[in-house]
C-alpha positions as CSV (number, residue, x, y, z in Angstrom):
1,M,-4.0,-18.0,5.0
2,Q,-6.8,-18.0,7.7
3,F,-9.0,-15.2,8.9
4,K,-7.5,-15.3,12.3
5,E,-4.1,-14.2,10.8
6,I,-5.5,-11.0,9.4
7,V,-5.5,-7.8,11.5
8,G,-8.9,-6.4,12.3
9,Q,-11.7,-6.3,9.6
10,D,-14.1,-8.5,11.9
11,A,-17.2,-7.3,10.1
12,I,-15.8,-8.1,6.6
13,K,-14.7,-11.6,7.8
14,Q,-18.0,-12.3,9.1
15,R,-19.8,-11.1,5.9
16,L,-17.5,-13.4,3.9
17,I,-18.3,-16.3,6.1
18,N,-22.0,-15.8,6.0
19,S,-21.9,-15.6,2.2
20,V,-20.5,-19.2,2.2
21,T,-22.8,-20.7,5.0
22,E,-25.9,-18.9,3.5
23,N,-24.9,-20.3,-0.1
24,R,-24.7,-16.7,-1.5
25,V,-21.2,-16.8,-3.1
26,S,-21.0,-14.5,-6.0
27,H,-19.0,-15.6,-9.0
28,A,-17.1,-12.2,-9.3
29,Q,-16.3,-10.0,-6.4
30,L,-14.2,-6.9,-6.1
31,F,-12.3,-6.4,-2.8
32,L,-11.9,-2.6,-2.7
33,G,-9.7,-1.3,0.0
34,P,-6.8,1.1,0.5
35,E,-3.2,-0.1,0.7
36,G,-2.3,-1.8,4.0
37,A,-6.0,-2.6,4.9
38,G,-5.6,-6.3,4.1
39,A,-7.7,-6.7,1.0
40,L,-5.5,-9.2,-0.6
41,S,-5.1,-11.2,2.6
42,L,-8.8,-11.4,3.0
43,A,-9.3,-12.6,-0.5
44,V,-6.7,-15.4,0.1
45,A,-8.4,-16.3,3.4
46,Y,-11.8,-16.3,1.8
47,A,-10.6,-18.6,-1.0
48,Q,-9.1,-21.0,1.6
49,Y,-12.3,-21.1,3.5
50,L,-14.3,-21.9,0.4
51,S,-12.0,-24.7,-0.5
52,C,-11.6,-26.0,3.1
53,E,-12.6,-29.6,3.6
54,D,-13.6,-29.1,7.3
55,R,-14.9,-25.6,7.6
56,Q,-15.2,-24.3,11.2
57,P,-18.0,-21.8,12.2
58,G,-15.5,-18.8,12.0
59,D,-12.6,-19.9,10.0
60,S,-11.0,-22.7,7.7
61,C,-9.7,-25.6,9.7
62,G,-5.9,-25.0,8.7
63,V,-5.0,-28.7,8.8
64,C,-6.9,-30.5,5.9
65,N,-5.1,-31.3,2.7
66,S,-6.7,-28.2,0.9
67,C,-5.7,-25.8,3.7
68,R,-2.0,-27.1,3.8
69,K,-1.8,-26.4,0.1
70,Y,-3.3,-23.0,0.4
71,Q,-0.8,-22.0,3.1
72,K,2.0,-22.5,0.6
73,L,-0.1,-21.1,-2.4
74,V,0.3,-24.3,-4.3
75,H,-3.3,-25.5,-4.5
76,P,-4.1,-26.6,-8.1
77,D,-7.4,-24.7,-8.1
78,L,-6.0,-21.5,-6.8
79,H,-4.6,-19.1,-9.5
80,F,-3.1,-15.6,-9.3
81,S,-2.9,-12.9,-11.7
82,Y,-1.0,-9.6,-10.8
83,P,0.8,-6.7,-12.4
84,F,4.4,-7.7,-13.5
85,F,7.4,-6.1,-15.4
86,A,7.5,-8.1,-18.7
87,K,10.8,-8.7,-20.4
88,H,9.2,-10.5,-23.4
89,K,5.7,-10.1,-24.8
90,E,4.9,-13.6,-24.1
91,D,5.5,-13.4,-20.2
92,T,2.6,-14.0,-17.9
93,A,2.0,-14.1,-14.2
94,I,3.0,-17.7,-14.1
95,T,6.6,-16.7,-15.3
96,F,6.9,-15.0,-11.9
97,I,4.9,-17.2,-9.7
98,E,7.8,-18.4,-7.6
99,Q,8.6,-14.7,-6.7
100,W,5.0,-14.1,-6.1
101,R,4.6,-16.9,-3.6
102,E,7.9,-15.8,-1.8
103,A,6.7,-12.1,-1.7
104,F,3.2,-12.9,-0.3
105,L,4.3,-15.5,2.2
106,A,7.0,-13.1,3.5
107,N,4.4,-10.2,3.8
108,P,0.7,-10.7,3.1
109,Y,0.4,-6.9,3.2
110,L,2.6,-6.2,0.3
111,N,2.3,-3.4,-2.0
112,L,3.5,-2.8,-5.6
113,D,6.8,-1.3,-4.4
114,I,7.5,-4.3,-2.3
115,W,6.6,-6.6,-5.2
116,R,8.8,-4.7,-7.5
117,G,11.8,-5.6,-5.1
118,Y,11.4,-9.3,-5.9
119,L,11.6,-8.8,-9.6
120,D,14.2,-7.4,-12.0
121,A,12.1,-4.4,-12.8
122,E,14.7,-2.1,-14.0
123,N,12.6,1.1,-15.4
124,K,9.7,-1.0,-16.7
125,Q,6.2,-0.2,-16.0
126,A,4.0,-2.7,-14.3
127,N,0.9,-4.0,-16.2
128,I,-1.4,-7.1,-16.9
129,N,-0.8,-7.7,-20.5
130,I,-2.8,-9.3,-23.3
131,A,-0.9,-12.6,-22.9
132,E,-1.8,-12.8,-19.3
133,C,-5.5,-12.1,-20.1
134,H,-5.4,-15.0,-22.7
135,Q,-3.6,-17.3,-20.0
136,I,-6.4,-16.4,-17.5
137,I,-9.2,-17.5,-20.1
138,K,-7.3,-20.8,-20.7
139,K,-6.8,-21.6,-17.1
140,L,-10.4,-21.0,-16.3
141,S,-11.9,-22.8,-19.1
142,F,-11.4,-26.2,-17.2
143,K,-13.4,-27.7,-14.3
144,P,-12.0,-27.5,-10.7
145,F,-9.4,-30.2,-10.3
146,E,-9.6,-31.0,-6.5
147,S,-11.9,-28.5,-4.7
148,Q,-15.5,-27.4,-5.2
149,Y,-14.3,-24.1,-6.6
150,K,-11.7,-22.9,-9.2
151,I,-10.5,-19.5,-7.9
152,L,-8.7,-16.7,-9.6
153,I,-7.3,-13.8,-7.4
154,L,-6.5,-10.8,-9.6
155,W,-4.5,-8.3,-7.6
156,L,-4.6,-4.7,-8.8
157,P,-7.0,-4.8,-11.8
158,E,-6.2,-1.1,-12.3
159,Y,-3.2,-2.4,-14.3
160,L,-5.4,-4.0,-16.9
161,D,-5.6,-1.7,-19.9
162,K,-8.3,-2.0,-22.6
163,T,-7.1,-5.6,-23.3
164,G,-8.9,-6.5,-20.1
165,N,-12.2,-6.3,-22.0
166,S,-11.2,-9.7,-23.5
167,L,-11.9,-11.1,-20.0
168,L,-15.6,-9.8,-20.0
169,K,-17.2,-13.0,-21.4
170,I,-15.5,-15.3,-19.0
171,I,-16.2,-12.9,-16.0
172,E,-19.9,-12.7,-17.0
173,E,-20.4,-16.4,-18.0
174,P,-17.7,-18.4,-16.2
175,Q,-17.5,-22.2,-15.9
176,P,-19.6,-23.6,-13.1
177,N,-18.0,-23.0,-9.6
178,T,-15.4,-20.6,-11.1
179,L,-14.8,-17.5,-9.0
180,F,-13.1,-14.2,-9.7
181,L,-11.8,-12.4,-6.7
182,L,-10.4,-8.9,-7.8
183,V,-8.4,-7.0,-5.2
184,A,-8.1,-3.3,-5.9
185,Q,-7.1,0.0,-4.3
186,N,-8.5,2.6,-6.7
187,Q,-12.2,2.2,-8.2
188,D,-11.8,5.0,-10.5
189,Q,-8.8,3.3,-12.4
190,I,-10.7,0.0,-13.1
191,L,-12.3,-0.6,-16.4
192,N,-16.1,0.2,-16.1
193,T,-16.9,-2.8,-18.1
194,I,-15.3,-5.1,-15.4
195,L,-16.4,-3.0,-12.6
196,S,-20.1,-3.4,-13.5
197,R,-19.8,-7.1,-13.6
198,T,-18.5,-7.5,-10.0
199,Q,-20.1,-7.5,-6.5
200,L,-18.4,-4.8,-4.5
201,I,-16.9,-5.4,-1.0
202,K,-15.6,-2.3,0.5
203,I,-12.7,-2.8,3.0
204,P,-12.0,0.2,5.5
205,C,-8.7,1.4,6.8
206,L,-7.4,-0.2,9.9
207,S,-7.9,1.8,13.2
208,Y,-4.9,3.3,15.0
209,G,-5.5,0.7,17.8
210,E,-5.5,-2.2,15.5
211,V,-2.2,-1.3,13.9
212,K,-0.5,-0.4,17.2
213,D,-1.6,-3.6,18.9
214,Y,-0.4,-5.7,15.9
215,L,3.1,-4.0,16.1
216,V,3.4,-4.4,19.8
217,E,2.3,-8.1,19.6
218,N,5.2,-8.5,17.0
219,G,7.9,-7.3,19.2
220,Q,7.9,-3.5,18.7
221,P,8.3,-1.1,21.7
222,Q,5.3,0.6,22.8
223,G,6.5,4.0,22.0
224,L,7.6,3.2,18.5
225,A,4.4,1.2,17.8
226,E,2.3,4.2,18.8
227,Q,4.2,6.6,16.6
228,A,4.2,4.3,13.6
229,A,0.5,3.5,14.0
230,Y,-0.4,7.2,14.2
231,L,1.6,8.2,11.2
232,S,0.5,5.3,9.1
233,N,-3.1,6.5,8.8
234,G,-4.4,2.9,9.1
235,N,-2.0,1.6,6.5
236,L,-0.1,-1.4,8.1
237,T,2.3,-1.7,5.2
238,E,3.5,1.8,5.7
239,A,3.7,1.3,9.5
240,I,6.0,-1.7,9.1
241,Q,8.1,-0.1,6.4
242,S,8.5,3.1,8.7
243,L,9.7,0.9,11.6
244,Q,12.1,-0.7,9.3
245,S,13.6,2.5,8.2
246,H,13.6,3.9,11.8
247,D,17.2,3.7,12.3
248,D,17.7,6.1,9.4
249,N,16.8,8.9,11.8
250,H,14.6,10.9,9.6
251,H,14.0,13.4,12.4
252,T,17.5,14.6,12.5
253,L,17.8,14.8,8.8
254,F,14.5,16.7,8.3
255,L,15.3,19.1,11.0
256,Q,18.7,19.8,9.5
257,W,17.1,20.4,6.1
258,L,14.7,22.9,7.4
259,R,17.4,24.8,9.3
260,L,19.6,25.1,6.3
261,C,16.6,26.3,4.2
262,F,15.6,28.8,6.9
263,A,19.1,30.2,6.9
264,N,19.4,30.0,3.1
265,K,22.8,28.4,3.3
266,G,23.2,27.4,-0.3
267,L,26.5,25.4,-0.3
268,E,25.5,23.3,2.7
269,M,22.0,22.9,1.4
270,I,23.3,21.5,-2.0
271,K,25.5,19.1,0.0
272,L,22.6,17.9,2.0
273,V,20.6,17.5,-1.2
274,D,23.3,15.1,-2.5
275,Q,23.0,13.1,0.7
276,M,19.2,12.8,0.4
277,A,19.5,11.8,-3.3
278,K,21.6,8.8,-2.2
279,L,19.0,7.4,0.4
280,G,17.3,5.2,-2.1
281,R,13.7,5.5,-3.3
282,E,11.9,3.8,-0.4
283,N,14.0,5.8,2.2
284,Q,13.3,8.9,0.3
285,K,9.5,8.2,0.3
286,N,9.6,7.4,4.0
287,F,11.7,10.5,4.7
288,L,9.1,12.8,2.8
289,R,6.2,11.1,4.6
290,Y,7.9,11.7,7.9
291,G,8.2,15.3,7.0
292,V,4.7,15.7,6.2
293,S,3.5,14.1,9.3
294,F,5.9,16.0,11.5
295,L,4.8,19.4,10.0
296,R,1.1,18.3,10.6
297,E,2.0,17.7,14.3
298,C,3.4,21.3,14.4
299,C,0.2,22.7,13.0
300,L,-1.8,20.8,15.6
301,L,0.3,22.4,18.3
302,Q,-0.3,25.7,16.9
303,T,-4.0,25.4,16.6
304,G,-4.7,24.0,20.2
305,G,-4.6,20.2,19.3
306,E,-1.9,19.2,21.7
307,K,-4.1,16.1,22.8
308,L,-4.0,14.8,19.2
309,V,-0.2,14.9,18.9
310,H,1.7,11.6,19.0
311,L,5.3,12.2,19.0
312,P,8.3,10.8,21.1
313,A,9.5,13.3,23.9
314,E,12.5,14.6,21.9
315,E,10.6,15.2,18.7
316,L,7.7,16.7,20.6
317,D,10.1,19.2,22.2
318,T,11.5,20.0,18.7
319,A,8.0,20.4,17.4
320,Q,6.9,22.8,20.2
321,K,9.8,25.1,19.3
322,M,9.3,24.9,15.7
323,A,5.6,25.8,16.1
324,K,6.7,29.2,17.4
325,V,8.7,30.1,14.3
326,I,6.9,28.5,11.4
327,S,3.4,29.7,10.7
328,V,0.5,27.3,9.9
329,D,0.5,28.8,6.4
330,A,4.2,28.3,5.8
331,A,3.9,24.7,7.2
332,A,1.0,24.0,4.9
333,A,2.9,25.2,1.9
334,I,5.9,23.2,2.7
335,T,3.7,20.2,3.3
336,K,2.2,20.5,-0.2
337,E,5.7,20.6,-1.7
338,L,6.7,17.4,0.2
339,E,3.5,15.7,-1.0
340,K,4.2,16.6,-4.5
341,A,7.8,15.3,-4.1
342,H,6.6,12.0,-2.9
343,Y,4.3,11.7,-5.8
344,H,7.2,12.4,-8.2
345,I,9.6,10.1,-6.4
346,E,7.1,7.1,-6.9
347,R,7.2,8.0,-10.6
348,N,11.1,7.8,-10.7
349,A,11.9,11.5,-10.8
350,N,15.6,12.4,-10.7
351,P,16.0,12.7,-6.9
352,K,18.8,15.3,-7.0
353,I,16.9,17.7,-9.2
354,L,13.7,17.1,-7.2
355,F,15.2,17.7,-3.7
356,L,16.9,20.8,-4.9
357,D,13.8,22.2,-6.2
358,V,11.9,21.4,-3.1
359,S,14.7,23.0,-1.0
360,L,14.3,26.3,-3.1
361,Q,10.6,26.3,-2.4
362,I,11.2,25.8,1.3
363,V,13.7,28.7,1.2
364,K,11.0,30.9,-0.4
365,C,8.6,29.9,2.5
366,L,11.0,30.1,5.5
367,H,13.7,32.5,4.6
368,F,12.0,34.9,2.3
369,K,8.4,34.4,3.9
370,S,6.9,34.2,0.5
371,L,4.0,31.9,0.4
372,P,2.3,30.5,-2.7
373,K,-1.1,31.8,-3.9
374,G,-2.0,29.9,-7.0
375,T,1.0,30.2,-9.3
376,Q,2.2,33.6,-7.8
377,Y,4.1,34.3,-4.7
378,I,3.3,37.2,-2.4
379,T,5.1,38.7,0.5
């Protein structure tokens, strides 16, 4: 992967290039950025630039022997470690390397949910186990084979438990020309012993314009690209996923849900809950994210923020009507319930029970006009 293939992040790209040209390459670096910002892509492009046999002023050449191997993720001095769903205690990242290459090459902005789809995950929890830590130590105990550097890219070190402390010595005192590039999303979940031994590179969210322009350049209609970019909050992964599920018509389903809750139509509501429970986990998450974003747009309309609203004409008309009947407090309370539901869906909650519970909370807010205050409801 080359820097030019990565959306935005021009300042970070230049910083990484300068570290090479000025011979200031740290042996352990932490690329810390939110999901969809391109941290993993930047780490791979940086590794390719370091190993390129004909570096250009602003990027790797893309045509040398090293670059061609990097583009297929088969360079002998490039190693990956990542969370996986082990079936056996001896499983390591190399067990799943073919799936990893396929997943990254298909989408360099992949997240853990996308990665899970390439594996037979069942209900297993992702982690980086002790066998993988030992494998990392073994792989990095040798000198580089072809390039100047031997590079390990460790994606999501948050999934290292205390066994990750076995890596401390090799991180602190690696073999010459051995680099650790850690790619993380949540600094608080990384072992402090590892965090303290790395040079931090903070990667910001993408801007609305960067996400929108990328979507338009990749064939999306202007209107859909604008909506997806706005709702994604700088998360390119989320923007792409929301467009892929656009045909599911979340707007119609969400509006129907609110109307049934407003009218407190129990039997019809239960039938709709059954329908939502069958959407599949990713569609359920997208549906809940859509609901949160739509209600926030309604709140903007109620509080004089019309210029900040980004909705297609049909949805804007609905939001304007809804803003007249749902108070800001009620919208905020429902939004909180939807965000909690999204959190629990990510953690494999029973969707039928979950959506029924959320429905009852929305009925309290809309039909009975009873809003939460702490753990009590007041009218």
